[in-house]
N, C-alpha and C positions, 0 to 999 in steps of 0.2 A: 722526078721524071715517078719515083720508089712512089706514088700518093696517089702518082695517075693508075700505072701498072694494081693497085690495091684495087681505087674506083672500077677499073673494072674488072678485077677476079669482080667483089661487088654488084656492078651489074647483067652478071654470067649467072650468078646468082643466084639471082631476083630474077632477069629472062624463066628461066631454068624454071620455076618454083612455081611465077606466073604456069609456066608451061605445060604443067600439071595437073596444076590450077580445071586450067579451059580441060582437060581430056577427063577430067574425074567429074563421073553422075551427080548431079544434086540427090539424095535422098528425101521425097518428105519425109513427115517427121510424124508421130500415128494421132490420130485423132482422142480429139478428147471422149468424155465418154460423151459428155450434156449434147456431142454432137456428130452424134452416131458411133462413134470408133467402138469397138467391143472390145477385139480375137485377143490383141496387146495390157488390157487394163490392168494396173497391180492391182487386187482388194488389199489391203488392211487385214489384214482381220487381228478380235483381238485373244492376249496368249491365254492360253491355257493352266492355269496353277499346277496341277494334276489331276485323275487317270477321276478323280471325282469328280467338279464340275465337269468333265468333259459328259461322263455317265447321268450330272443333272442339265446339263446345258442341252442334252441328249433326248432327257424326259420331260422337255417343254419344247422341243420343235416337236411330238410327235406328237403329246396335248395340242396345242397350239393347232396340227395337223385335224387333230380325231374333232376336232372343238368347234373349228371353224373360227380358232383366233378370240372370242367372245373367254372362253377360260372353263363356258359350262358345252358339256355331251351332251352331244345329238341324233341320231340318227340321221 
């Protein structure tokens, strides 16, 4: 009789969990970037060791913008 009451208790627990799962709204995973997703995408940036590296990177980016990426300055 003790086993029967344990079984009934477990069945009630499982039933309650299944009912809760049935009531929850499914959530869609975010779209990967290659399929047009974007807003929630996380981009890994390289670590910058110190402020000098940051200044060098900024100078390189500014130069690339000025030169159009060719490395040669043109107006």
